[in-house]
C-alpha positions, 0 to 999 in steps of 0.5 A: 167083628170089625170085618162086618160090613156095617162096622166097616161102613161106620169106620168108612164114614168117620173118616171118609174113606173113599174105598175099603175091604178085606185084604192083607196089609203090606208088611211094612212093620214086619211080616203080618200073621196069617188070619181069617179074615186076613185084615182090613184096609181103608184108603183115602180119608181124613181126620178132622184135628183141632185146626184142620183136616189131615189127610189119611192115606191109609188105614190098616188094621191087622189082628195085632196091629193098626197102621195109620199112614198119614202126614201129620205130627206124632200127636195128631196120628195119636188123636187119629188113633184114639178117634178110631178107638172111640169109634169102634168101642162096643163093636165087639162083645162086652166079655171080649173086651175092647175092639181095639185095645190100648197100644203096647208099643207105637213105631214111627215112620216117615219119608222124605226127600233130600237134596245133596250138594255132592254126588251120590258116590260119595255115600261110599268109602273113597275109592270104592265107586269106580271099582263097584261101577265094574259090576255095571260097566257093560250096561254103560252108555256113556262115559260120564254115566253116573253110579248111584247107590242105593242103601237098604238098612236092616237090623238083624240078631248076630245069631239070627238067619238073614230072610232075605230083602224085606219091607222092614227097612230104611231106605236112602235111594235116588229119587225116582224121576229125578236126574243124578245132576239133581242130586235129590234122593228119597229116604224112608226111615222109622223115625218121626219127622223131626228125628228123620230131618236130623237124621239126614242133616246129620248124613249131609254134614258128615259127607260134606265134611270129607271135602 
């Protein structure tokens, strides 16, 4: 029912989205089930919270999942989700229940930048950096080229077949458009902003202790 043009318009106007349409959402939190329609995506809006308007980068609605991409606390995101439920209430026929039901589970995701006080090679076991550097030595342009490890973190049951790289992964990688000497890394993790900050500080503390 949400896919009907007039229902999309209600959501668009409530949050001031600049664009919307029927499309398959990105599989940030796992694979997206095949369905018709594929899903709904709303881009560039805002939620009027208690104190200020909070930008919403993306609202993606799948058959069994709603993803709100916004720079806000978990509490504010919960309020935005409840506003969405309220706005869409009644769009589905009464015998089908609420248009968007009570959430069964919520999962957080956040992105941050961190500046290390050490070279990125410190992320590797002692002595491993020079060894791994051999794999790309033919691409070297100077004797001082820095090795930049990129970590993609996934979880898999011991008896489960590895599906290959996925977007449902935590990442720790050099920040795009920075130089190795800047020592700036990009981190994506399935954590609240507060938990994410604690996680990065723990990494820095552990690696700094190796001096």
